[in-house]
C-alpha positions in Angstrom: 98.4 94.6 44.3 94.9 94.3 45.4 95.8 90.9 47.0 98.8 92.3 49.0 96.9 95.2 50.1 94.1 92.9 51.4 96.8 90.5 53.3 98.5 93.7 54.6 95.4 95.2 55.8 94.4 91.9 57.5 97.8 91.6 59.3 97.6 95.2 60.6 94.1 94.5 61.9 95.2 91.4 63.6 98.3 93.3 65.3 95.9 96.1 66.5 93.2 93.6 67.6 95.9 91.7 69.7 97.2 95.0 71.0 94.0 96.3 72.0 92.9 92.8 73.8 96.3 93.0 75.5 95.6 96.7 76.8 92.1 96.0 77.6 93.1 93.1 80.0 95.6 95.3 81.6 93.1 98.0 82.3 91.1 95.4 84.5 93.9 94.1 86.4 93.7 95.1 90.0 96.0 98.0 91.1 98.0 97.8 94.3 95.8 98.7 97.3 96.1 102.0 98.9 98.2 102.0 102.0 95.2 103.2 104.1 92.6 100.7 102.6 93.2 98.0 105.1 93.1 100.3 108.0 89.9 102.0 106.8 88.5 98.4 106.3 89.4 97.4 110.0 87.9 100.6 111.1 84.4 99.7 109.9 81.5 98.7 111.7 78.8 97.2 109.3 75.5 95.5 109.7 75.6 91.9 109.1 72.7 90.1 107.0 70.6 90.1 110.3 71.0 93.9 110.7 73.3 93.4 113.7 76.3 95.9 113.6 79.7 94.1 113.5 82.9 95.6 114.0 85.3 94.2 111.1 88.3 94.6 113.5 87.2 91.4 115.1 88.8 89.5 112.3 92.2 91.2 112.6 95.0 88.8 112.8 93.2 86.1 110.4 94.0 85.5 106.8 91.1 87.1 105.2 89.3 86.5 101.9 87.1 89.7 101.4 84.6 89.3 98.6 82.9 92.4 97.3 79.7 91.4 95.6 76.1 92.2 94.9 72.7 90.3 94.6 72.1 91.4 90.9 75.6 90.5 89.9 75.3 87.1 87.9 79.1 85.9 88.3 78.9 87.0 92.1 75.8 84.7 92.6 77.4 81.8 90.6 80.6 81.9 92.9 78.6 81.9 96.2 78.1 78.1 96.6 81.9 77.9 96.0 82.6 80.4 98.4 80.5 78.6 101.2 82.5 75.6 100.6 85.7 77.2 100.7 85.0 78.7 104.1 84.2 75.4 105.3 87.5 73.9 104.0 89.6 76.7 105.5 87.7 77.4 108.7 90.2 75.6 111.1 93.4 77.1 109.1 93.0 80.8 110.4 91.2 81.7 107.3 88.0 83.8 107.3 85.9 84.5 104.4 83.9 88.0 104.7 81.4 89.1 102.0 80.6 92.9 101.5 77.4 93.3 99.6 77.0 96.4 97.4 73.4 96.3 97.7 70.5 97.2 100.2 70.4 95.7 103.5 67.0 94.1 102.6 68.5 92.4 99.5 71.3 91.0 101.2 69.2 89.7 104.1 66.8 87.8 101.7 69.7 86.5 99.5 71.7 85.1 102.5 68.6 83.3 103.7 67.6 82.1 100.3 71.1 80.7 99.4 72.2 79.7 102.9 75.4 81.8 103.0 77.2 80.6 106.0 80.0 83.0 106.3 79.6 86.6 107.6 78.0 88.9 104.9 77.5 92.6 105.3 75.7 95.4 103.8 78.4 97.7 102.6 76.2 99.7 100.2 77.9 102.4 97.9 80.7 102.8 100.5 81.7 99.2 99.8 82.5 100.5 96.1 84.7 103.2 97.4 86.3 100.5 99.7 87.0 98.1 96.9 88.4 100.9 94.8 90.9 101.8 97.4 91.7 98.0 97.7 92.6 98.0 94.1 89.4 97.7 92.0 90.1 100.4 89.6 87.6 99.0 87.0 84.8 99.2 89.8 83.5 95.8 88.8 82.1 93.1 90.6 82.9 90.5 92.0 86.1 91.8 93.4 88.2 89.8 95.9 91.1 90.4 98.1 93.3 88.5 100.2 94.5 90.2 103.4 97.3 88.7 105.3 97.1 88.4 109.3 99.5 91.2 109.1 97.1 93.5 107.4 98.5 93.7 104.0 96.5 93.1 100.8 98.5 90.3 99.3 96.4 89.5 96.3 93.4 90.7 94.5 91.1 89.2 91.9 88.8 91.0 89.4 85.7 88.9 88.2 84.7 85.5 89.0 87.1 83.5 91.0 88.7 80.5 89.8 88.6 78.1 92.9 91.8 76.1 92.3 93.8 79.5 91.9 92.2 80.9 95.1 93.0 77.9 97.1 96.4 77.6 95.9 97.1 81.4 96.7 95.6 80.9 100.2 97.9 78.0 100.9 101.0 79.9 99.5 100.2 83.2 101.1 98.8 82.3 104.5 101.7 83.0 106.9 99.9 81.6 110.0 98.6 78.1 108.8 
């Protein structure tokens, strides 16, 4: 009887562990973007790493990879060199990478110089957090990345560190103006 109880308890524990892991993973899946999120994004003027105001609408009509990040976020920092390479690889394919830093302008400026970030990076501050949530980042974590089609729709979102082979395949599959 004691052995049966132990086996039953272990099996029940395994079932609930699996259920908890599944539900926990679902919690961090990106939600669909709010209908107005991309319009809000294109309406922004943000300071770039050099403190120069830039209208985001200048990239309308391109396939955008918008990466929300912070200098203090280890996975964000780890994926930066890969994102620099990604921009180089897709520069002639109507694809533009934009980084929105959830950090202070001085930290972003120092970081982009130190790590030689070659794509446009902006100081979005805490407003960037609200925008990422409107674009589907219901967990509020970083990094968070969205793909925006040339037609102005969020076509894919990623929570956490990017897997570059998956991202490249998605860009090739979802970019309608190759």
